[in-house]
C-alpha positions as CSV (number, residue, x, y, z in Angstrom):
1,M,108.9,77.3,96.3
2,I,105.9,79.7,95.9
3,R,103.6,78.8,93.1
4,I,102.2,81.6,91.1
5,I,99.3,81.9,88.5
6,L,100.0,84.8,86.3
7,H,96.8,86.6,85.1
8,G,97.6,88.6,81.9
9,C,100.7,86.4,81.2
10,N,101.0,87.2,77.4
11,G,100.8,91.0,78.0
12,V,104.1,93.1,78.1
13,M,104.1,93.2,81.9
14,G,103.0,89.5,82.1
15,Q,106.1,88.7,80.0
16,N,108.3,90.7,82.2
17,V,107.1,89.0,85.4
18,A,107.6,85.6,83.7
19,R,111.2,86.5,83.0
20,S,112.0,87.7,86.5
21,A,110.2,84.6,88.0
22,A,112.4,82.4,86.0
23,D,115.5,84.0,87.6
24,D,114.2,83.6,91.1
25,P,114.7,80.2,92.6
26,H,112.0,80.8,95.3
27,V,109.1,81.2,92.8
28,G,107.8,79.5,90.0
29,I,104.8,80.2,87.5
30,V,102.6,77.2,87.4
31,A,100.1,78.5,84.9
32,G,99.0,81.7,83.0
33,I,95.7,83.4,82.3
34,D,95.3,85.4,79.0
35,I,92.8,85.7,76.1
36,V,95.8,85.1,73.8
37,T,96.5,81.5,74.4
38,D,98.8,80.5,71.4
39,R,102.0,82.2,72.7
40,K,104.8,79.8,73.7
41,N,105.4,79.9,77.4
42,D,107.1,77.4,79.9
43,F,103.7,76.9,81.6
44,P,100.0,76.1,80.4
45,V,97.9,79.1,79.6
46,Y,94.0,79.3,80.0
47,P,91.5,81.8,78.8
48,S,90.2,82.4,82.5
49,L,91.1,81.5,86.0
50,S,87.9,79.5,86.3
51,E,89.2,77.0,83.7
52,C,92.7,76.6,85.4
53,L,93.0,73.6,87.6
54,E,96.6,74.1,88.8
55,E,97.1,74.5,92.5
56,A,98.8,77.8,93.5
57,D,99.7,80.0,96.5
58,V,99.1,83.3,94.9
59,V,98.0,85.2,91.8
60,I,99.9,88.1,90.1
61,D,97.5,90.2,88.0
62,F,98.9,92.5,85.2
63,A,95.9,92.5,82.9
64,A,93.4,95.1,81.4
65,A,90.5,96.5,83.4
66,P,87.8,94.6,81.3
67,A,89.4,91.2,82.4
68,M,88.8,91.9,86.2
69,D,85.4,91.0,86.6
70,G,85.9,87.3,85.8
71,L,89.1,87.2,87.9
72,I,87.5,88.7,90.9
73,A,84.6,86.1,90.7
74,A,87.1,83.2,90.3
75,L,89.4,84.5,93.1
76,K,86.4,84.8,95.6
77,E,85.4,81.2,94.8
78,R,88.9,79.8,95.1
79,K,90.1,82.1,97.9
80,L,93.4,82.8,96.2
81,P,95.4,85.6,97.4
82,V,96.1,88.2,94.7
83,V,98.7,90.9,93.8
84,M,96.5,93.2,91.7
85,C,98.4,95.4,89.6
86,T,95.9,96.4,86.9
87,T,95.0,100.1,86.8
88,G,92.0,102.0,85.5
89,L,89.4,100.1,87.6
90,S,85.8,101.4,87.7
91,E,84.1,102.4,90.9
92,A,82.1,99.2,90.7
93,Q,85.2,97.1,90.2
94,L,86.9,98.8,93.2
95,S,83.8,98.0,95.3
96,D,84.2,94.4,94.2
97,V,87.9,94.4,95.1
98,K,87.0,95.6,98.5
99,E,84.4,92.9,98.8
100,L,87.0,90.2,97.8
101,S,89.4,91.4,100.5
102,K,86.8,90.0,103.1
103,H,87.4,86.5,101.6
104,T,91.1,86.5,100.8
105,A,94.3,88.6,101.0
106,V,94.5,91.4,98.3
107,L,97.5,93.5,97.6
108,R,96.6,96.4,95.3
109,S,99.1,99.1,94.3
110,A,99.1,101.5,91.5
111,N,102.8,101.0,91.1
112,M,104.8,98.0,92.1
113,S,108.2,99.8,92.1
114,L,110.0,99.7,95.5
115,G,111.3,103.2,94.6
116,I,108.1,104.8,94.0
117,N,106.7,103.3,97.2
118,T,109.6,104.6,99.1
119,L,109.0,108.0,97.5
120,T,105.4,107.8,98.7
121,K,106.4,107.1,102.2
122,V,108.8,110.2,102.1
123,L,106.0,112.4,100.7
124,K,103.8,111.6,103.6
125,E,106.4,112.9,105.9
126,I,107.5,116.1,104.3
127,T,104.2,117.4,102.8
128,P,102.6,118.5,106.1
129,V,105.8,120.6,106.8
130,L,106.0,122.1,103.4
131,A,102.1,122.7,103.2
132,A,102.2,124.4,106.4
133,A,104.8,126.8,105.1
134,G,102.7,127.7,102.1
135,F,104.4,125.7,99.4
136,D,102.3,125.0,96.1
137,M,102.3,121.3,95.1
138,E,102.4,119.9,91.5
139,I,102.8,116.6,90.0
140,M,104.0,115.8,86.5
141,E,104.2,112.4,85.0
142,M,105.2,110.9,81.5
143,H,104.5,107.4,80.0
144,H,104.8,105.7,76.7
145,N,102.4,106.5,74.0
146,R,100.4,103.3,74.3
147,K,99.1,104.0,77.7
148,V,95.4,104.6,77.9
149,D,94.8,106.1,81.2
150,A,95.7,109.8,82.2
151,P,96.9,110.9,84.6
152,S,98.5,107.6,85.7
153,G,97.3,105.7,88.6
154,T,100.8,106.4,90.2
155,A,100.4,110.1,89.9
156,L,96.9,109.8,91.5
157,A,98.3,107.6,94.2
158,L,101.1,110.1,95.0
159,A,98.6,112.9,95.2
160,E,96.3,110.9,97.5
161,A,99.1,110.1,99.9
162,M,100.1,113.8,99.9
163,N,96.5,114.8,100.6
164,E,95.8,112.4,103.2
165,S,98.9,113.6,105.1
166,V,97.4,117.0,105.5
167,G,93.9,115.9,106.3
168,S,92.4,115.6,102.7
169,S,92.1,119.4,102.4
170,Y,93.4,119.6,98.7
171,E,91.7,119.5,95.4
172,F,93.2,117.7,92.5
173,K,93.6,119.9,89.3
174,L,93.9,117.8,86.1
175,D,93.2,120.6,83.6
176,R,93.4,124.5,84.1
177,S,92.8,125.3,80.3
178,A,89.0,125.7,81.1
179,E,89.6,128.3,83.7
180,R,91.2,131.8,83.4
181,K,92.2,132.4,87.0
182,R,95.2,132.2,89.3
183,R,96.1,129.0,91.0
184,G,94.2,128.2,94.3
185,K,96.2,127.6,97.5
186,N,94.5,124.3,98.1
187,E,95.2,122.5,95.0
188,I,97.5,119.7,93.8
189,G,98.0,120.1,90.0
190,I,98.6,116.9,88.2
191,Q,99.8,117.0,84.4
192,A,100.2,114.0,82.1
193,L,102.6,113.7,79.2
194,R,102.6,110.8,76.6
195,G,105.2,109.8,74.1
196,G,107.7,107.4,72.9
197,T,108.5,104.2,75.0
198,V,109.0,106.1,78.4
199,P,108.2,103.2,81.1
200,G,107.5,106.0,83.7
201,I,108.7,109.2,85.0
202,H,107.1,110.9,88.1
203,E,108.1,114.3,89.4
204,V,106.8,116.1,92.5
205,Y,107.2,119.8,92.8
206,F,107.0,121.9,96.0
207,A,107.2,125.6,95.0
208,G,107.7,128.2,97.7
209,K,108.8,131.7,97.9
210,D,112.1,131.9,96.0
211,E,112.8,128.2,96.2
212,V,111.5,124.9,94.6
213,I,112.0,121.4,95.9
214,K,111.7,118.5,93.4
215,L,111.4,114.8,94.1
216,S,111.5,112.5,91.1
217,H,111.5,108.8,90.2
218,T,112.6,107.6,86.8
219,C,111.9,103.9,85.7
220,Y,114.2,102.7,82.9
221,S,112.9,99.3,82.6
222,R,109.5,97.5,83.3
223,S,111.4,94.9,85.2
224,V,111.3,97.0,88.3
225,F,107.6,96.6,88.3
226,A,107.8,92.7,87.8
227,E,110.4,92.3,90.6
228,G,108.2,94.4,92.9
229,A,105.2,92.3,92.1
230,I,107.2,89.0,92.9
231,A,108.3,90.6,96.2
232,A,104.6,91.4,96.8
233,A,103.7,87.9,96.1
234,K,106.1,86.4,98.5
235,F,105.0,88.8,101.1
236,L,101.3,88.0,100.6
237,V,101.4,84.2,100.8
238,G,99.9,83.1,104.2
239,K,98.5,86.5,105.1
240,P,94.9,86.6,106.4
241,A,92.1,88.1,104.4
242,G,92.2,91.9,104.0
243,M,93.6,94.7,102.0
244,Y,97.4,95.3,101.7
245,D,99.6,97.6,99.7
246,M,103.4,98.0,98.9
247,Q,103.8,100.1,102.1
248,D,103.2,96.8,103.9
249,V,105.8,95.1,101.8
250,I,108.6,97.8,102.3
251,G,107.8,97.9,106.0
């Protein structure tokens, strides 16, 4: 059985991971990390990883960006592999994550859904063809009204994958309201909507002359992210130090 420490265990996603793990006979949560320690769980909960003494094979992280500094330091000391799902990291934190990957295996993804990562793989294949044919490219995403970052990390990751597939020659446009001019050819527009309890919708548009292609992914439950994180944890155990992502998991 793979032993997991769950960072951010008492958050919404942490609780989803705990429920998914309870249904999987191949994994087990041995401890949780959270600033909220009075919630009832089937495992002990500590305020920080440095205070947790349980032995584990991997850490799954679904916390908030401010909690990352202490986690990264503790992971570096214990050399525990980590599935890092927290988004909205600062440039300094991203640099620390890169440094951490020199000491242990780090799998970082803006979205743990196997469906979204399959969509990313498809986009890398079709974007060069449609870009060469002159298609304009736009991304729309929608999430629940409590999400604090916009656009989503997933939308940015989709745009990055598209841009890299054509030699990183496109500019991301997050807001056109400040400009009064026609759309540039070398743009990928990204629009963010927020409302209700929507777990996540991402739509990618390729608009050409008299035709539009739309690829979309709709998440109906956060359990898809939890199950993806557990699949990533299984993949990461035993891997050498380095950076990994969900594209490695789906092969």
